[in-house]
Chimera marker file (.cmm) of the C-alpha trace (Angstrom):
<marker_set name="trace">
<marker id="1" x="93.146" y="97.932" z="22.482" r="1" g="1" b="0" radius="0.5"/>
<marker id="2" x="92.533" y="94.974" z="24.832" r="1" g="1" b="0" radius="0.5"/>
<marker id="3" x="93.713" y="91.597" z="23.693" r="1" g="1" b="0" radius="0.5"/>
<marker id="4" x="91.701" y="88.372" z="23.572" r="1" g="1" b="0" radius="0.5"/>
<marker id="5" x="93.063" y="87.182" z="26.923" r="1" g="1" b="0" radius="0.5"/>
<marker id="6" x="91.897" y="90.340" z="28.713" r="1" g="1" b="0" radius="0.5"/>
<marker id="7" x="88.406" y="89.945" z="27.270" r="1" g="1" b="0" radius="0.5"/>
<marker id="8" x="88.205" y="86.300" z="28.306" r="1" g="1" b="0" radius="0.5"/>
<marker id="9" x="89.191" y="87.246" z="31.893" r="1" g="1" b="0" radius="0.5"/>
<marker id="10" x="85.991" y="89.301" z="32.060" r="1" g="1" b="0" radius="0.5"/>
<marker id="11" x="83.881" y="86.283" z="31.079" r="1" g="1" b="0" radius="0.5"/>
<marker id="12" x="85.678" y="83.334" z="32.677" r="1" g="1" b="0" radius="0.5"/>
<marker id="13" x="87.565" y="82.647" z="35.902" r="1" g="1" b="0" radius="0.5"/>
<marker id="14" x="90.950" y="84.377" z="35.626" r="1" g="1" b="0" radius="0.5"/>
<marker id="15" x="92.936" y="81.315" z="36.767" r="1" g="1" b="0" radius="0.5"/>
<marker id="16" x="91.617" y="79.411" z="33.735" r="1" g="1" b="0" radius="0.5"/>
<marker id="17" x="92.874" y="82.034" z="31.312" r="1" g="1" b="0" radius="0.5"/>
<marker id="18" x="96.267" y="82.285" z="33.049" r="1" g="1" b="0" radius="0.5"/>
<marker id="19" x="97.016" y="78.580" z="33.508" r="1" g="1" b="0" radius="0.5"/>
<marker id="20" x="94.906" y="76.697" z="30.956" r="1" g="1" b="0" radius="0.5"/>
<marker id="21" x="94.499" y="76.607" z="27.199" r="1" g="1" b="0" radius="0.5"/>
<marker id="22" x="91.072" y="76.597" z="25.610" r="1" g="1" b="0" radius="0.5"/>
<marker id="23" x="90.960" y="73.504" z="23.424" r="1" g="1" b="0" radius="0.5"/>
<marker id="24" x="87.485" y="73.870" z="21.965" r="1" g="1" b="0" radius="0.5"/>
<marker id="25" x="83.939" y="74.927" z="22.662" r="1" g="1" b="0" radius="0.5"/>
<marker id="26" x="80.594" y="73.432" z="21.691" r="1" g="1" b="0" radius="0.5"/>
<marker id="27" x="77.013" y="74.541" z="22.031" r="1" g="1" b="0" radius="0.5"/>
<marker id="28" x="74.479" y="71.782" z="22.597" r="1" g="1" b="0" radius="0.5"/>
<marker id="29" x="70.844" y="72.124" z="23.750" r="1" g="1" b="0" radius="0.5"/>
<marker id="30" x="71.371" y="75.685" z="25.010" r="1" g="1" b="0" radius="0.5"/>
<marker id="31" x="74.451" y="74.606" z="27.011" r="1" g="1" b="0" radius="0.5"/>
<marker id="32" x="77.887" y="76.020" z="26.217" r="1" g="1" b="0" radius="0.5"/>
<marker id="33" x="80.673" y="73.479" z="26.819" r="1" g="1" b="0" radius="0.5"/>
<marker id="34" x="84.196" y="74.943" z="27.156" r="1" g="1" b="0" radius="0.5"/>
<marker id="35" x="87.166" y="72.542" z="27.209" r="1" g="1" b="0" radius="0.5"/>
<marker id="36" x="90.392" y="73.476" z="28.985" r="1" g="1" b="0" radius="0.5"/>
<marker id="37" x="93.752" y="71.781" z="29.396" r="1" g="1" b="0" radius="0.5"/>
<marker id="38" x="96.411" y="72.922" z="31.864" r="1" g="1" b="0" radius="0.5"/>
<marker id="39" x="99.385" y="74.523" z="30.121" r="1" g="1" b="0" radius="0.5"/>
<marker id="40" x="102.641" y="72.595" z="30.060" r="1" g="1" b="0" radius="0.5"/>
<marker id="41" x="104.488" y="75.083" z="32.267" r="1" g="1" b="0" radius="0.5"/>
<marker id="42" x="106.172" y="73.906" z="35.464" r="1" g="1" b="0" radius="0.5"/>
<marker id="43" x="104.258" y="75.360" z="38.431" r="1" g="1" b="0" radius="0.5"/>
<marker id="44" x="106.137" y="77.810" z="40.679" r="1" g="1" b="0" radius="0.5"/>
<marker id="45" x="105.466" y="75.615" z="43.709" r="1" g="1" b="0" radius="0.5"/>
<marker id="46" x="107.615" y="72.889" z="42.090" r="1" g="1" b="0" radius="0.5"/>
<marker id="47" x="110.492" y="75.163" z="41.063" r="1" g="1" b="0" radius="0.5"/>
<marker id="48" x="112.815" y="73.498" z="43.589" r="1" g="1" b="0" radius="0.5"/>
<marker id="49" x="112.101" y="70.056" z="42.068" r="1" g="1" b="0" radius="0.5"/>
<marker id="50" x="112.976" y="68.569" z="38.708" r="1" g="1" b="0" radius="0.5"/>
<marker id="51" x="109.570" y="67.582" z="37.326" r="1" g="1" b="0" radius="0.5"/>
<marker id="52" x="108.213" y="66.299" z="34.037" r="1" g="1" b="0" radius="0.5"/>
<marker id="53" x="104.663" y="66.482" z="32.802" r="1" g="1" b="0" radius="0.5"/>
<marker id="54" x="103.239" y="62.954" z="32.792" r="1" g="1" b="0" radius="0.5"/>
<marker id="55" x="99.756" y="63.245" z="31.388" r="1" g="1" b="0" radius="0.5"/>
<marker id="56" x="96.531" y="64.422" z="32.947" r="1" g="1" b="0" radius="0.5"/>
<marker id="57" x="94.219" y="63.713" z="35.823" r="1" g="1" b="0" radius="0.5"/>
<marker id="58" x="90.657" y="62.707" z="34.918" r="1" g="1" b="0" radius="0.5"/>
<marker id="59" x="88.679" y="65.584" z="33.454" r="1" g="1" b="0" radius="0.5"/>
<marker id="60" x="86.332" y="67.420" z="35.804" r="1" g="1" b="0" radius="0.5"/>
<marker id="61" x="83.196" y="69.281" z="34.764" r="1" g="1" b="0" radius="0.5"/>
<marker id="62" x="81.944" y="72.273" z="36.731" r="1" g="1" b="0" radius="0.5"/>
<marker id="63" x="79.127" y="74.773" z="36.264" r="1" g="1" b="0" radius="0.5"/>
<marker id="64" x="79.907" y="78.448" z="35.848" r="1" g="1" b="0" radius="0.5"/>
<marker id="65" x="77.933" y="81.652" z="35.359" r="1" g="1" b="0" radius="0.5"/>
<marker id="66" x="75.494" y="81.508" z="32.436" r="1" g="1" b="0" radius="0.5"/>
<marker id="67" x="76.521" y="83.455" z="29.320" r="1" g="1" b="0" radius="0.5"/>
<marker id="68" x="73.933" y="85.004" z="27.029" r="1" g="1" b="0" radius="0.5"/>
<marker id="69" x="71.177" y="82.874" z="28.560" r="1" g="1" b="0" radius="0.5"/>
<marker id="70" x="73.092" y="79.629" z="28.077" r="1" g="1" b="0" radius="0.5"/>
<marker id="71" x="74.257" y="77.323" z="30.845" r="1" g="1" b="0" radius="0.5"/>
<marker id="72" x="78.046" y="77.015" z="30.941" r="1" g="1" b="0" radius="0.5"/>
<marker id="73" x="79.933" y="73.799" z="31.648" r="1" g="1" b="0" radius="0.5"/>
<marker id="74" x="83.708" y="74.012" z="32.097" r="1" g="1" b="0" radius="0.5"/>
<marker id="75" x="85.530" y="70.771" z="31.231" r="1" g="1" b="0" radius="0.5"/>
<marker id="76" x="88.951" y="70.961" z="32.875" r="1" g="1" b="0" radius="0.5"/>
<marker id="77" x="91.955" y="68.651" z="32.458" r="1" g="1" b="0" radius="0.5"/>
<marker id="78" x="94.686" y="69.198" z="35.034" r="1" g="1" b="0" radius="0.5"/>
<marker id="79" x="98.283" y="68.044" z="34.561" r="1" g="1" b="0" radius="0.5"/>
<marker id="80" x="100.166" y="65.480" z="36.594" r="1" g="1" b="0" radius="0.5"/>
<marker id="81" x="103.856" y="66.011" z="37.202" r="1" g="1" b="0" radius="0.5"/>
<marker id="82" x="106.473" y="63.426" z="38.143" r="1" g="1" b="0" radius="0.5"/>
<marker id="83" x="109.380" y="64.359" z="40.392" r="1" g="1" b="0" radius="0.5"/>
<marker id="84" x="112.264" y="62.790" z="38.460" r="1" g="1" b="0" radius="0.5"/>
<marker id="85" x="114.344" y="62.201" z="41.598" r="1" g="1" b="0" radius="0.5"/>
<marker id="86" x="111.761" y="60.568" z="43.862" r="1" g="1" b="0" radius="0.5"/>
<marker id="87" x="109.308" y="59.309" z="41.244" r="1" g="1" b="0" radius="0.5"/>
<marker id="88" x="106.426" y="60.891" z="43.203" r="1" g="1" b="0" radius="0.5"/>
<marker id="89" x="103.435" y="62.251" z="41.323" r="1" g="1" b="0" radius="0.5"/>
<marker id="90" x="102.719" y="65.877" z="42.170" r="1" g="1" b="0" radius="0.5"/>
<marker id="91" x="99.977" y="68.250" z="41.086" r="1" g="1" b="0" radius="0.5"/>
<marker id="92" x="98.905" y="71.809" z="41.746" r="1" g="1" b="0" radius="0.5"/>
<marker id="93" x="96.401" y="72.220" z="44.520" r="1" g="1" b="0" radius="0.5"/>
<marker id="94" x="93.708" y="73.865" z="42.430" r="1" g="1" b="0" radius="0.5"/>
<marker id="95" x="90.741" y="75.147" z="44.340" r="1" g="1" b="0" radius="0.5"/>
<marker id="96" x="88.500" y="74.915" z="41.283" r="1" g="1" b="0" radius="0.5"/>
<marker id="97" x="85.264" y="73.797" z="42.856" r="1" g="1" b="0" radius="0.5"/>
<marker id="98" x="83.302" y="75.235" z="45.755" r="1" g="1" b="0" radius="0.5"/>
<marker id="99" x="83.201" y="72.664" z="48.540" r="1" g="1" b="0" radius="0.5"/>
<marker id="100" x="80.145" y="70.408" z="48.345" r="1" g="1" b="0" radius="0.5"/>
<marker id="101" x="79.199" y="71.582" z="44.837" r="1" g="1" b="0" radius="0.5"/>
<marker id="102" x="80.053" y="71.003" z="41.189" r="1" g="1" b="0" radius="0.5"/>
<marker id="103" x="80.363" y="74.708" z="40.379" r="1" g="1" b="0" radius="0.5"/>
<marker id="104" x="83.083" y="77.318" z="40.421" r="1" g="1" b="0" radius="0.5"/>
<marker id="105" x="83.625" y="79.131" z="43.709" r="1" g="1" b="0" radius="0.5"/>
<marker id="106" x="82.616" y="82.479" z="42.205" r="1" g="1" b="0" radius="0.5"/>
<marker id="107" x="79.359" y="81.043" z="40.907" r="1" g="1" b="0" radius="0.5"/>
<marker id="108" x="78.598" y="79.343" z="44.252" r="1" g="1" b="0" radius="0.5"/>
<marker id="109" x="79.259" y="82.600" z="46.140" r="1" g="1" b="0" radius="0.5"/>
<marker id="110" x="77.005" y="84.489" z="43.740" r="1" g="1" b="0" radius="0.5"/>
<marker id="111" x="74.171" y="81.995" z="44.267" r="1" g="1" b="0" radius="0.5"/>
<marker id="112" x="74.595" y="82.241" z="48.055" r="1" g="1" b="0" radius="0.5"/>
<marker id="113" x="74.289" y="86.011" z="47.908" r="1" g="1" b="0" radius="0.5"/>
<marker id="114" x="71.157" y="86.074" z="45.759" r="1" g="1" b="0" radius="0.5"/>
<marker id="115" x="69.480" y="83.357" z="47.842" r="1" g="1" b="0" radius="0.5"/>
<marker id="116" x="69.631" y="85.648" z="50.899" r="1" g="1" b="0" radius="0.5"/>
<marker id="117" x="67.175" y="88.117" z="49.312" r="1" g="1" b="0" radius="0.5"/>
<link id1="1" id2="2" r="1" g="1" b="0" radius="0.2"/>
<link id1="2" id2="3" r="1" g="1" b="0" radius="0.2"/>
<link id1="3" id2="4" r="1" g="1" b="0" radius="0.2"/>
<link id1="4" id2="5" r="1" g="1" b="0" radius="0.2"/>
<link id1="5" id2="6" r="1" g="1" b="0" radius="0.2"/>
<link id1="6" id2="7" r="1" g="1" b="0" radius="0.2"/>
<link id1="7" id2="8" r="1" g="1" b="0" radius="0.2"/>
<link id1="8" id2="9" r="1" g="1" b="0" radius="0.2"/>
<link id1="9" id2="10" r="1" g="1" b="0" radius="0.2"/>
<link id1="10" id2="11" r="1" g="1" b="0" radius="0.2"/>
<link id1="11" id2="12" r="1" g="1" b="0" radius="0.2"/>
<link id1="12" id2="13" r="1" g="1" b="0" radius="0.2"/>
<link id1="13" id2="14" r="1" g="1" b="0" radius="0.2"/>
<link id1="14" id2="15" r="1" g="1" b="0" radius="0.2"/>
<link id1="15" id2="16" r="1" g="1" b="0" radius="0.2"/>
<link id1="16" id2="17" r="1" g="1" b="0" radius="0.2"/>
<link id1="17" id2="18" r="1" g="1" b="0" radius="0.2"/>
<link id1="18" id2="19" r="1" g="1" b="0" radius="0.2"/>
<link id1="19" id2="20" r="1" g="1" b="0" radius="0.2"/>
<link id1="20" id2="21" r="1" g="1" b="0" radius="0.2"/>
<link id1="21" id2="22" r="1" g="1" b="0" radius="0.2"/>
<link id1="22" id2="23" r="1" g="1" b="0" radius="0.2"/>
<link id1="23" id2="24" r="1" g="1" b="0" radius="0.2"/>
<link id1="24" id2="25" r="1" g="1" b="0" radius="0.2"/>
<link id1="25" id2="26" r="1" g="1" b="0" radius="0.2"/>
<link id1="26" id2="27" r="1" g="1" b="0" radius="0.2"/>
<link id1="27" id2="28" r="1" g="1" b="0" radius="0.2"/>
<link id1="28" id2="29" r="1" g="1" b="0" radius="0.2"/>
<link id1="29" id2="30" r="1" g="1" b="0" radius="0.2"/>
<link id1="30" id2="31" r="1" g="1" b="0" radius="0.2"/>
<link id1="31" id2="32" r="1" g="1" b="0" radius="0.2"/>
<link id1="32" id2="33" r="1" g="1" b="0" radius="0.2"/>
<link id1="33" id2="34" r="1" g="1" b="0" radius="0.2"/>
<link id1="34" id2="35" r="1" g="1" b="0" radius="0.2"/>
<link id1="35" id2="36" r="1" g="1" b="0" radius="0.2"/>
<link id1="36" id2="37" r="1" g="1" b="0" radius="0.2"/>
<link id1="37" id2="38" r="1" g="1" b="0" radius="0.2"/>
<link id1="38" id2="39" r="1" g="1" b="0" radius="0.2"/>
<link id1="39" id2="40" r="1" g="1" b="0" radius="0.2"/>
<link id1="40" id2="41" r="1" g="1" b="0" radius="0.2"/>
<link id1="41" id2="42" r="1" g="1" b="0" radius="0.2"/>
<link id1="42" id2="43" r="1" g="1" b="0" radius="0.2"/>
<link id1="43" id2="44" r="1" g="1" b="0" radius="0.2"/>
<link id1="44" id2="45" r="1" g="1" b="0" radius="0.2"/>
<link id1="45" id2="46" r="1" g="1" b="0" radius="0.2"/>
<link id1="46" id2="47" r="1" g="1" b="0" radius="0.2"/>
<link id1="47" id2="48" r="1" g="1" b="0" radius="0.2"/>
<link id1="48" id2="49" r="1" g="1" b="0" radius="0.2"/>
<link id1="49" id2="50" r="1" g="1" b="0" radius="0.2"/>
<link id1="50" id2="51" r="1" g="1" b="0" radius="0.2"/>
<link id1="51" id2="52" r="1" g="1" b="0" radius="0.2"/>
<link id1="52" id2="53" r="1" g="1" b="0" radius="0.2"/>
<link id1="53" id2="54" r="1" g="1" b="0" radius="0.2"/>
<link id1="54" id2="55" r="1" g="1" b="0" radius="0.2"/>
<link id1="55" id2="56" r="1" g="1" b="0" radius="0.2"/>
<link id1="56" id2="57" r="1" g="1" b="0" radius="0.2"/>
<link id1="57" id2="58" r="1" g="1" b="0" radius="0.2"/>
<link id1="58" id2="59" r="1" g="1" b="0" radius="0.2"/>
<link id1="59" id2="60" r="1" g="1" b="0" radius="0.2"/>
<link id1="60" id2="61" r="1" g="1" b="0" radius="0.2"/>
<link id1="61" id2="62" r="1" g="1" b="0" radius="0.2"/>
<link id1="62" id2="63" r="1" g="1" b="0" radius="0.2"/>
<link id1="63" id2="64" r="1" g="1" b="0" radius="0.2"/>
<link id1="64" id2="65" r="1" g="1" b="0" radius="0.2"/>
<link id1="65" id2="66" r="1" g="1" b="0" radius="0.2"/>
<link id1="66" id2="67" r="1" g="1" b="0" radius="0.2"/>
<link id1="67" id2="68" r="1" g="1" b="0" radius="0.2"/>
<link id1="68" id2="69" r="1" g="1" b="0" radius="0.2"/>
<link id1="69" id2="70" r="1" g="1" b="0" radius="0.2"/>
<link id1="70" id2="71" r="1" g="1" b="0" radius="0.2"/>
<link id1="71" id2="72" r="1" g="1" b="0" radius="0.2"/>
<link id1="72" id2="73" r="1" g="1" b="0" radius="0.2"/>
<link id1="73" id2="74" r="1" g="1" b="0" radius="0.2"/>
<link id1="74" id2="75" r="1" g="1" b="0" radius="0.2"/>
<link id1="75" id2="76" r="1" g="1" b="0" radius="0.2"/>
<link id1="76" id2="77" r="1" g="1" b="0" radius="0.2"/>
<link id1="77" id2="78" r="1" g="1" b="0" radius="0.2"/>
<link id1="78" id2="79" r="1" g="1" b="0" radius="0.2"/>
<link id1="79" id2="80" r="1" g="1" b="0" radius="0.2"/>
<link id1="80" id2="81" r="1" g="1" b="0" radius="0.2"/>
<link id1="81" id2="82" r="1" g="1" b="0" radius="0.2"/>
<link id1="82" id2="83" r="1" g="1" b="0" radius="0.2"/>
<link id1="83" id2="84" r="1" g="1" b="0" radius="0.2"/>
<link id1="84" id2="85" r="1" g="1" b="0" radius="0.2"/>
<link id1="85" id2="86" r="1" g="1" b="0" radius="0.2"/>
<link id1="86" id2="87" r="1" g="1" b="0" radius="0.2"/>
<link id1="87" id2="88" r="1" g="1" b="0" radius="0.2"/>
<link id1="88" id2="89" r="1" g="1" b="0" radius="0.2"/>
<link id1="89" id2="90" r="1" g="1" b="0" radius="0.2"/>
<link id1="90" id2="91" r="1" g="1" b="0" radius="0.2"/>
<link id1="91" id2="92" r="1" g="1" b="0" radius="0.2"/>
<link id1="92" id2="93" r="1" g="1" b="0" radius="0.2"/>
<link id1="93" id2="94" r="1" g="1" b="0" radius="0.2"/>
<link id1="94" id2="95" r="1" g="1" b="0" radius="0.2"/>
<link id1="95" id2="96" r="1" g="1" b="0" radius="0.2"/>
<link id1="96" id2="97" r="1" g="1" b="0" radius="0.2"/>
<link id1="97" id2="98" r="1" g="1" b="0" radius="0.2"/>
<link id1="98" id2="99" r="1" g="1" b="0" radius="0.2"/>
<link id1="99" id2="100" r="1" g="1" b="0" radius="0.2"/>
<link id1="100" id2="101" r="1" g="1" b="0" radius="0.2"/>
<link id1="101" id2="102" r="1" g="1" b="0" radius="0.2"/>
<link id1="102" id2="103" r="1" g="1" b="0" radius="0.2"/>
<link id1="103" id2="104" r="1" g="1" b="0" radius="0.2"/>
<link id1="104" id2="105" r="1" g="1" b="0" radius="0.2"/>
<link id1="105" id2="106" r="1" g="1" b="0" radius="0.2"/>
<link id1="106" id2="107" r="1" g="1" b="0" radius="0.2"/>
<link id1="107" id2="108" r="1" g="1" b="0" radius="0.2"/>
<link id1="108" id2="109" r="1" g="1" b="0" radius="0.2"/>
<link id1="109" id2="110" r="1" g="1" b="0" radius="0.2"/>
<link id1="110" id2="111" r="1" g="1" b="0" radius="0.2"/>
<link id1="111" id2="112" r="1" g="1" b="0" radius="0.2"/>
<link id1="112" id2="113" r="1" g="1" b="0" radius="0.2"/>
<link id1="113" id2="114" r="1" g="1" b="0" radius="0.2"/>
<link id1="114" id2="115" r="1" g="1" b="0" radius="0.2"/>
<link id1="115" id2="116" r="1" g="1" b="0" radius="0.2"/>
<link id1="116" id2="117" r="1" g="1" b="0" radius="0.2"/>
</marker_set>
């Protein structure tokens, strides 16, 4: 039997399920708001550094595919990491948003395809 994570990967971008925790969800005026926070797990790209999680970047909000006739807004908080040796702030290079939009890349690509018909 599939677990909850596998089901969510069918409905939401897979990178969110793998690297973020769902904090809460709210439905307001036919809009579904999903709130995510990056997990406190040191990214692979920083494995050669000694880093500590030092809070979050400002939350971003992006549009995603509608679910059950409701608009979907993803509220995403990404972590900041501090390199303990240099004191530099580092962060993952998430490609969360399609360039020039406020929507997920998958959703933007879908809209491009249907607009060609």
